[in-house]
GULUM-902600 format. One record per residue: x, y, z of N, C-alpha, C in turn. Coordinates in pm, whole numbers, plus 32768, in hexadecimal, padded with zeros to 4 digits. Each point is the difference from the previous one (the first is absolute). Layout:
BEGIN
XYZXYZXYZ/...
//
This chain:
BEGIN
347CD77692437F7B7FF67FC67FA480678041/7FB680497FAC7FA0806280347F777FC0800E/7FBF801B80707F7E7FC4801A7F99806F8013/7F9A80007FAE7F97806580097FA47FDE8077/7FE6805E805B7FA87FE480737F757FD57FD2/7FCE7F98803D7F7A7FD07FE07F9580468053/802D804880697FA1803E805C8049806C804D/7FB68064802F8038806580597FBB7FF68087/80507FF080687FCD7FF88088801380868046/7FA58022805880168074805680667FDC806A/803B8065803D80607FE7806C7FBE7FB58073/7F82801F801E7FB97FBD806C7FE47F6F7FDD/7FDC7FE57F847FED7F747FD780817FB1800F/806F803A7FD680817FBB800B80227FE48092/7FE580608057801C7FED808F7FAC7F8E8039/7F807FFC7FDE7FA97F97803380297F777FCB/80277FFB7F82802F7F827FC6807D7FD0804A/805D805E801B807C7FDD80457FE57FD0808E/7FA7804380477FE17FD880897FBF7F768003/7FA07FE87FA77FBE7F7E7FFD80627F917FDD/805B801B7FA280637F9B7FD9805A7FDA8074/801A8060805A80557FE780747FB47FC68077/7F7E7FEB7FF07FB47FBE806A7FBF805C8063/7FF880817FE07FBF805E805B7F6C80107FDB/7FAF800E80677F71800E7FEC7FB67F7C8002/80497F9180057FC07F7D80067FCA7FE9808D/7F997FAE80097FC67FE0808280637FB08054/80108026807E80607FBF80587FC17F8B804B/80507F9A80157FD57F8F80538007802A8093/7FA57FCA80508001801F809080797FC28044/80347F947FCB80747FBE803D805D7FD07F90/804D805B7FC780577FDB7F90806B7F9B8029/80127F9B7FAD80657F99801A805B7FEE7F89/803B7F897FF380627FE77F977FC4800A7F74/7F847FD37FF27FC180077F7B7FF280907FD3/7FD88058805B7FF2808D7FDD8089803F7FE5/80657FD7804D808680337FE780317FDA7F75/7FE87F837FD9802D7FD67F7C7FB380477F91/7F848027801C7FB6804D7F9C803E808B7FED/80378038806D8049807F7FF380777FEE7FA3/804C7F95801580757FE77FAA7FD57FE57F70/7F907FBF7FEE7FCF7FE77F797FE080847FBA/7FCE8061804A7FE080827FC6807D80527FE4/8058800C80648070805C7FF2807C7FBF7FC6/80077F7B7FFC806F7FBB7FC280787FEA8058/80238062805180717FF6805B7FF6806F8067/80437FEC8072800580668068809280178024/8028807E7FFF808B8024801A80237FEC8093/80787FCB801780367FEE8087805A80768021/7FF380348077805B806B802B801E7FED8094/807B80228028802F7FE280877FDA80678069/7FD680797FD77FE2806980637F907FD1805C/8017800B80837FA17FC780617FD180698065/7FFE807E7FD87FD38068805D7F6B7FF1801E/7FB67FC77FA37F717FE880127FE67F6A7FFC/80097FC67F8C7FFE7F707FE880497FED7F7C/80417F907FED80477FEB7F837F9C80087F8D/802D803C7F937FA4802C7F987FAC7F917FC4/80357F877FF67FB57F967FBE7F827FD7804D/7FF78025807E7F867FE2804C7F9080657FE5/802380757FCC7F9F806E7FF97FA07FFB7F89/802B7FDA7F867F9E7FFB7F927F887FA5801A/80117F88803B7F877FB3801F7FA680448066/8039804480627FAF804A80617FAD806B7FB9/803B80447F9F7FBB806B7FB87F897FCA7FB1/80097F827FD47F977FC87FAB7F9E7FA7804C/802E7FC0806B7FAD7F9E80477FD1802F8088/8043806380397FE98020808C80597FA78057/7FE37FFE808180567FBB80617FFF7F697FE6/80707FCE7FD080137F707FE9806E7FCF805E/80137F7E800780667FC6805680847FFB7FB4/80638049802F808180027FBB80407F767FFA/7FDE7FAA805F80367F777FFE7FD37FB67F81/7F8B80247FCB7FD27FC17F84805A80267F8B/8028807E7FFA805B80297F9580877FBC8010/80317FF7807B80807FBF80187FFB7F6C7FD9/7F907FBE801A7FF17F747FD980017FF27F68/7FBD805B7FBB7FFD7FFC7F6E8089801B7FC4/804D80578040808380287FCB80707FA28029/7FFD7FCF807C80747FB880357FDC7F80804B/7F827FD57FF87FD67F89804880187F807FB3/7FD77F90803C80137F7D7FC37FAE7FF07F80/7F8A803D7FFC7FAA7FF77F8A7FF680897FBD/807080347FDF800980877FCC7FBD800C7F79/7FD180797FE37FC280207F80804A80717FB9/806680378044804980737FCB80967FE38001/804A80487FAE80927FF980058037808D7FF5/807F800F8023804180837FFA805A80087F86/7FF880707FBB805D801A7F937FF880947FDA/805680267FA2800180887FCC7F90800D7F9A/7F8D8033802B7F8F80147FA87FF780937FDB/7FD380528061800980927FF180868025803E/80068005808380807FF280487FF97F72803A/80427FE980737FF07F7F80437F6C7FF18022/7FC57F907FDB7F6F7FF480057FD57F75802B/7F867FF780347FBA7F8280147FA77FEB7F86/800B7F8A7FC27FC17FE47F807FBC7F778008/7F8A7FED7FC57FC27F7C7FFF805C7F967FC2/80017F89803B805A7F967FD47FEC7FDC7F6D/7F8380057FD17FE97FD77F768043805D7F9B/802C8076802E8045805D7FA680967FE97FFB/80337FA2804E80907FE78005803D7FEC7F74/7FC37FAD7FA9803D7FED7F7B800A80807FAF/7FAC8063801D8002807C7FB3807B8054801B/804A7FDE80698076804F802480827FB67FE3/7FFA7F8B7FC7807B7FB47FE9805A80417F99/7FC580477F9F8054804A7FA2805380698048/7FC5803F8066804A8065804D806E7FBD8051/7FE57F8A803680657FB6804980737FD87FA4/7FDE7FD17F8780687FDA7F9F805680777FDC/7FC280737FEC804E80787FDE805A802A8073/7FCD7FF1807A805380238074807C7FA88005/7FF27F807FE180747FA67FFE8066802C7F99/7FCE803A7F93805A80317F978032808E801A/7FD6803B80718031808480257FAC80737FCD/7F887FE37FCE7FAA80697FCA7F8C801E805F/7FDE8082800A7F8D80278050801880038094/807E7FFB802A801F8004808F805E8075801B/8016801D80808058806E8024808D7FE97FCB/8042806C7FD480857FF37FC780647FC48060/7FFA80298080805D7FC980637FED7F6B8014/7F837FD47FFE7FE27F728011802D7FB27F85/7FF1803A7F8A802D7FBF7F8580987FED8002/80488067802A80917FF48006802B7F9A8069/7FBD80028071801F7FA0806A7FEE7F707FCD/7F907FE77FBA7FE57F797FCF80697FD37F9A/802C805E7FAD80657FDD7F9B80877FE18040/801F8048806D80847FF2803F80057F908068/7F8C7FDB803780007FA280727FA77F867FE5/800B7FC97F897FAB7F907FD780117F89805D/807A7FD9801C80187F8B80567FCC8019808D/80118078802F7FCF802480857F687FF28008/7FBA80347F9B7F6E7FF77FFF7FD47F6F7FFA/80457FB07FB17FDD7F727FF780127FBC8088/8066802D804C80147FC980867F8E8023805D/7FCE807B7FF77F8D802980517F857FAD7FDB/7FEA7FEC7F7D7F8F7FB07FD4800B7F708031/80777FC77FFA80147F7780317FDF7FF78094/80278067804C7FE57FFD80907F6A8009801B/7FB980517FB37F6E8009800F7FC07F7A7FDB/80327FC17F977FCB7F7C7FDA80127F9B8071/807280068044801D7F9F806B7FB480208080/7FF9808180227FD2802380877F8480588004/7FCC80267F8A7F9380617FFE7F817FCE8041/7FA5805B80218007808F7FE1805C804C805F/804580647FCA8061804E804A7FE580957FF0/8018804A806B7FFD80917FFA808A80367FE1/8005807E7FD58082803D7FE1805A8001807B/7FC4800D807780517FFF807A80447F798015/7FBE7F937FDD803C7F7B800D806C7FEA7F97/7FF0803B7F8C80687FF87F9A807D80478031/7FED8071804480718049803A80477FAA8067/7FB37FC18059803C7FAC8068804B7F8B7FC5/7FC67FC57F9680437F907FBD8086802D7FC6/800280777FC7807B80347FC8806B80148068/7FD78034807580618015806B80377F7C8034/7FA77F9A8003802B7F7C803080667FC37FA1/7FFF802C7F82805D7FCB7F9D8077805D7FEE/801F80488069807780537FFE7FF080817FB3/7F88803780027FEB807F7FBD7FED7FF37F6A/7FE17F857FD17FEE7FEB7F707F9080577FCA/7F96801180527F9280577FD77FFB8079805B/7FFE80757FC57FE58079804C7F6C801F7FF9/7FD18051805E7F70802180037FD3803D7F7D/804680647FCF7FD180447F8880047FA47F87/80677FAD7FF780097FA47F8F7F947F958006/7FE47FCC80777F987F9C800F7F7880387FDB/7FE5807B80297F8180417FDF7FF680177F69/806C802C7FC37FFE80137F6E7FE67F7D7FB9/803C7F9680317FEF7F7E7FBF7F6F7FD28003/7FBF800980747F757FD180077FA3805D7FB3/802080807FFB7FAD805B7FB180097FDE7F6B/80787FE07FD1800D7FD87F747FB77F7C7FE7/80127FA0805A7FBD7F7E7FF17F6880108001/7FCF805B80537F70801A80067FD0803C7F7D/804880637FCE7FDA80417F8380037F9B7F8D/80627FA78003800F7F9C7F967F9E7F8C800E/7FB27FFF806B7F9E7F968013803C7F7D8030/807F8000802880417F87802F7FE27FE58093/7FD98067804A7FC97FF080877F8380568008/7FAD7FE480617F89804F80197FEC800B8096/7F9D804E80277FE2800D808F7FAE7F87802B/80397FB080597FB67F8E80367F9E802F8069/802F805780587FAC803E8066804A807B8032/7FC9803F806480468071803F80077FEB8095/806B8034803980137FFF809180008092802A/7F8D802C80397FED808F800E7FF080377F74/805A805A7FDA7FFC80317F7680737FC87FAD/80567FAE803E80747FCA7FBA7FD67F8D7FA4/802880097F837FE77F927FA380517F858026/7FC37F8B7FF780487F8280077FFD7FC37F75/80757FF27FC5800B7FD67F75800A7F697FF4/7FC17FCA7F98800E7F727FDF7FF47FF27F69/801F7F897FCF7FF27FE77F717F6C7FEE7FDF/7FD6802A7F897F727FF77FDD7FC77F738009/80517F9A7FE27FCC7F7780027FCC7FD78089/8037803C806B7FD07FE280877F9A80668030/8011807D7FD77FAD806C80397F79800E7FBA/7FF97FDB7F817F8680157FB27FBF7F7A7FDF/7F7D7FFE7FEC7FBD7F837FDA80377FC67F7E/80057F7C7FF680367FBE7F8A7FB480287F82/7F7C8013800E7FB180257F8A802C80867FC6/802F805A8056803080837FD2808B7FF27FC1/80597FB9804480887FEE7FCD7FFE7FB87F7A/7FA77F9D7FF27FFB7FAE7F877FAB803C7F90/7FBC806E801C7FAA803E7F9A8056802C7F89/7FCD7FF07F87804F80277F8A802080947FFF/807280207FC9802A808C7FF47FD080397F7B/7FB0806A80037FCE803A7F82806E80487FB5/7FE980157F80805980547FB08006808B803F/807180437FEF8012808580397F8E805C7FD8/7FE080017F7E7F99805A7FCE7F787FDF803D/7FE37F8180107F7F7FD8803A7FF7802A8093/806D7FED804A80018027808E7FF28097800E/8048804A7FB07FF7809280077F7580317FDB/7FC67FC47F9B7F7A80287FD67F9B7FE78071/800F7F9080447FA57FE3806F801480628072/807B802A801B8018806280697FC280877FDC/800980287F847FBF807D7FD67F687FF2800C/7FCB7F8C7FDD7F707FEA800E7FD680078093/804F7FC380587FE28006808F800780908033/8062804B7FD1800C808D80287F86804E7FD1/7FD57FE77F847F8B80477FCC7F847FDD804F/7FF07F8380257F8C7FD88050800580428089/80778009803C800E803980857FE980978002/801680437F907FEF80917FFB7F81802C7FB9/7FC57FA87FB07F8580237FBA801780547F85/803780758015802580597F92808A80398021/805980047F9C808B8021801D8047802E7F83/806680538012805780277F91806A7F937FEB/8049800C7F92806E7FA37FE880627FFF8074/80228077803280618006806E7FC87FC38080/7F7E801180177FC27FBE8074800F7F687FF4/7FE27FCC7F8A80097F707FE9808E7FCF800E/805E804C7FCE808C7FDB800980307FFC8090/7FD58062804F8031800F80887FCB7F94805E/7F897FCC7FE67FBF7FA8806180577F868020/80397FC37F99805B7F8F8015808F80227FD5/801D80817FF3808680317FE080397FC07F81/7FBB80197F9180277FCA7F7F805580667FB2/803F7FD17F96804F80587FA97FA480477F9C/8021807B7FD77FA9804C7FA57FE17FB97F7D/80677FD17FB97FEA7FC37F7D7FAE7F81800C/801C7FB080647FB57F8480127F70801C8028/7FED806680517F77802780267FB080297F86/803A80527FAC7FB9802D7F877FDD7F897FA6/805E7FA47FF17FE77F8C7FAB7F8E7FAA8038/80007FEB80847F977FAD803D7F7880467FFA/7FFF8084800F7F83804C7FF47FC67FF17F73/8056800B7F9C7FD17FF07F757FC47F767FEB/803F7F9A80397FCD7F777FF27F797FF08046/7FF5803A80777F807FF880477F92804C7FB6/802380727FC67F9F804B7FB17FCE7FAD7F89/805C7FBD7FBC7FDA7FAF7F8D7FA27F8E8028/80127FCB807A7FAE7F9180307F82802E804A/7FEA8083800A7F8D80338048801280038097/807C7FF2802D801B7FFF8090800F808A803D/800C80667FAE8007808B802D7FB380577F9D/7FBC806480357FB1805B7FAD803C808C800B/8027803E7F908037808980087F928065801F/8019805680627FA080678026804A80828019/7FB4806C800380338081802D7FBB80218084/8047804380597FC6802E807E800E80978006/7F9380458015800280918006805F802F806F/8058805B7FDC805F8035806180837FB48004/80067F887FC6807E7FB67FFA804D802C7F84/8082800E800E804F80367F92803C7F927FA8/7FD27F84801280337F937FAD7F947F967FEE/800B7FAD7F9A7F9A7F9A7FE77FF87F9D8073/7F8F7FBA80077FEA7F9F806B7FCA7F7F7FC6/80027F9980567FD07F7C7FDB7F9B7FD18068/7F927FC87FD07F957FCF80567FFE7F687FFA/7FFA7FC080767FEF7F6F80017F717FE17FD5/7FEC7FA17FA57F797FE97FCA7F997FD58066/802D7FC280707FA07FD680687FFB80628076/803A80757FF080018061806E7F7280288026/7FE47FFD80837F7E802D80317FF680987FF2/7F85802F7FE87FEA808F7FF17F94802D8063/80228008807E7F9A802580647FD480927FF0/7F86801A80257FCE808A7FFC8029804D807D/802B7FB7806580278041807E80597FA0804D/805F8035804980557FB080597FEF8034808D/7FE07FA7805B7FF28026808C806A7FB4804F/80728040801580717FC08043802E80548077/80447FC0805B803C80458072807B7FB38027/8077803C7FEB807B7FB480168076805C8016/80587FD7805A8084803C800F80607FAF7FAB/804A80447FA880527FBC7F9D809480048026/803F7F8C7FFB80917FFB800F804280567F95/8073803E801F804A80487F9780277FA57F8C/80007F7B801780287FA17F997F897FB07FCB/7F87803180177F897FC17FC9800180107F69/7FD77F987FB9800480067F6E7FA180677FC5/7FA18034804D7FAB806C7FCE804E80817FF0/80668015805580468081800180987FF57FF3/80367F877FEC80927FF48000804080497F8A/7FB9800D7F91803280537F917FC8808B8015/8053805B80337FD18082802F7FC380537F8E/80397FF67F897FCA804C7F907F727FD17FDE/7FE77F7F800D7F797FCA7FE87F9F802F806C/802D8004807D7FAA8031806D7FD880917FE8/805E804C7FCA7FE1808D7FE47F9D800B7F8C/80107FA87F9B7FA580007F8E7F737FD58028/7FF87F9A80547F7D7FCA80267FB780578066/804B803580607FC180418073802580938011/805A80347FAC803280868019804A80078084/80467F968022803D7FEF808480987FFA7FF0/8045806A8026809280047FF880387FBE807D/80487F937FED80287FAD807180917FD87FF3/804F801A8068808A7FD58006801B7FCB808C/80407F8D800880227FCA8084807A804C8034/7FFE802180818066805A803880577FBB806A/80067F7C7FFC80527FB68061809280307FFD/803380187F87808D80237FF2801880987FFC/7F96804C8016800C809180058022802A8090/806180588018801D802E80887F8080358043/7FF37FE480827F84801D80477FD280907FEE/805D805E80047FD8808D7FF97FD3802A7F75/80167FAB7F9C7FD880207F777F817FB57FD5/7FCD7FA980567F887FB47FDB7F86805B7FFE/7FAB7FEA7F9C7F86804D7FF47F8C7FBD8047/7FF87F7B7FF57F8C7FB9803780257F9B806D/807D7FD1800480257FA5806B80547F8B7FD0/80257FAA805F805E7F927FE67FBD7F8D7FB3/7F907FCC80347FBD7F8D7FC17F6E80247FEA/7FE780397F8C7F7F803E7FE57FA87FA67FAB/7F867FE9802F7F9F7FAE7FBA7F9280587FC5/7FE97FF67F7C7F8C80457FC67F7F7FC08034/7F988051800D7F7E7FCF802D7F9F80017F8A/7FD17F897FDB7F9F7FF07F957F748005803D/7FB280607FD47F78801280347FA080097F8A/7FA67FA07FF67FAA7FFB7F8B80547FDE7F87/800D80607FA580537FED7F898067806F7FF2/8020804180738064806B800180687FE5806B/807680377FEE80638006806C7FEC80858045/7FD17FFD807D7FD5807B8042805F8031806D/805C7FAB802B805B8029806C807C7FA87FFC/80638026805180777FAC8012802A800C8092/802A7F90803980227FFD808F80877FBC8014/8050803B805680837FC880257FE87FAC807E/800F7F7B7FF37FDB7FA5806B80787FB8803C/7FF47FE5808180667FB280467FBB7FA88068/80257F8180047FCD7FA68066805C8009807A/7FD0803F806A804A8009807E7FD67F888054/80467F927FED7FD87F82803E801380038097/80638048802E8019800880907F8D80478048/7FCD806A7FC27F93804C803C7F777FC97FD8/7FFC7FA37FA17F817FCA7FD27FB080637FAD/804680587FB77FBC806A7FB680237FFD7F6C/7F9C801C7FAE801880237F75800D80977FFC/807880307FE68019808F80037FF0803D7F74/7FA4805F7FF67FF380507F86805C80778013/80777FF77FC88065806780197FE4807F7FB1/7FB97FF17F927FD480737FB17F8A7FD37FAC/7FA4805C7FE87F8B7FE47FAD7FE880787FA5/7FF97FE67F7F7FF0806C7F9E7F877FE47FAA/7FAC80637FF47F877FF77FAD802280307F73/7FC97FBC7F9B8012802E7F777FAA807D7FE7/802980517FA07FBD80807FE87F6D7FF17FDA/7FDE7F927FBE7F777FEF7FCF7FA37FC5806A/80347FE280787FB07FBE80677FED805B8078/7F9B7FE180527FE4804E8078800E7FA9807C/802580398072800D7FB1807B7F7F7FB88024/7F8E80417FEB7F807FC680277FE47F7D7FB6/80237FFA7F807FE27F887FB4806B7F948011/807A80278022806E7F9F800580137FC5808B/7FF98051806880267FD480877FB77F82802F/7F7C7FF37FEF7FBC7F86803280337F7F7FBE/800E80017F7C80307F887FBB80937FE4801F/805080688007808C7FED8021800E7FCA808E/7FB38033805B80037FCE808A7FDC7F6C8004/7F9C7FD87FB27FD87F737FFD80727FA97FCB/8047802D7F99806F7FB27FC980757FFA8062/801B806E8044806C800180647FDE7FA38074/7F848000802A7FD57FA9806D800C7F6D7FD7/7FD87FE37F85800C7F777FCC80917FD57FFC/805880587FD0808E7FDD7FF7803C7FEA808B/7FDD8057805F80347FF080887FD87F788039/7F827FDB7FF17FD47F7F803280477F8D7FBB/8012800A7F7D80457F987FB380917FF0802E/803D806E8028808A7FFD8030800B7FDB8094/7F8E7FEE804280027FE0808F801D80778058/7FE380787FCE8016807B804D7F7B802E803B/8006803D80757F86801B804A7FBF80857FDC/804B805C7FC37FC680847FE7804B80467F90/7FC780717FD3803B80537F9780218088803B/807B802D7FED80298085802E800A805C7F87/7FBE807380067FFA805B7F8F804E807F801C/802B80477F97804F807A80167FA78073802D/803E805F80427FB7807580337FFA806A7F93/7FB37FE37F997FE6805C7F927F6980047FEB/7FD2805D7FAE7F7080077FE87FCB7F7C7FC9/80437FCC7F9D7FD37F827FC480137F8C8062/806F8002804B80177F9880637F937FFE806A/7FD68075802B7F96800780667F7A7FD07FC7/7FE980197F7F7F867FCD7FBF80007F688001/80747FC67FE4800B7F6E7FFF7FEA7FC9808D/803E804280647FEF7FD5808A7F6D80068029/7FBB80687FD87F72800D80207FB07F8D7FC2/80237FDE7F837FBC7F917FBD80207F7B8043/80747FF7803F80257F86804B7FBD7FFA8088/7FBC806C80267FBF80058083805E8024806F/806E80437FDD8064802580677FE3808D8038/
//
């Protein structure tokens, strides 16, 4: 279906709409707590989990970018505590998602059980080792919550019935199929349990929507979280299929849930959420995780900000352009710099291993705000100081830090 744009937005208008939709520019609380954290989740819909811990695990960083220094224990309580408000599942990638959205993903769980939408190796494993997986599930039902390491130990105790790799594959399939979930974590290790014990009864007993209704709501949530977005942006947010995404967009358009627009400089049509805020200015200051929903779709980041961004964790050190774990710096309504950060916990230092200024920005305008964000992050991480590189820009940052 072809949709005629009802309005043309400038590139700057689109950027401001996107930033406001993601919660940037909003007034910060002096002491953000669980209520403010849940408001972040209400805005962005989900936060991606990632295991890299060179700075802080990625799921802790998006709230810091939007709220300032909050207590990480509050997020852990919301995600894995006795009165949890979040659950883990495959949303974008592995993600923390508000509990009330659990029914919206049951169609994905059902498809995973049928072997659709999951990794090919895992699908083959599930088809070939059905009885084995059922045995793992029975053991979790009896003894859960269990970590993958305990499943390995149980297998060895039973004469090698379970190998480490097979046990891990089994719980990954069970997790994808929604037959187990994360009850809590021990360090970063998931402890798996059945949903009936791990999740509130009201969530487990909530009715399951029709597939089309659940998908339509996910597209609506994606549109609200992005403000203005292309079809591919909407599809990527919750990792939907192309044909289903197009069908749900058409349905939302018919119901007034999406407005077709054009954005100057964008090479494809866009969709505007009808309640999207349209600020005249955004005043933000934030260091962004590489997996922050504002920038996780690199093509969208380039469209919105003219910011070419690639994570270089898997690039050999001598071939990296910007560094190992690089965070874009949001200043006002532009991305003005990028910094490669490492938490040196032994030395008590936040190490800026590299700092790169964007072509459109100047050291004089960026260094003071960047220094303030680095100082805030160091304090939040419990580090006593910030170490900067011996470069022109690095020395500007150090000067702004009072070093």
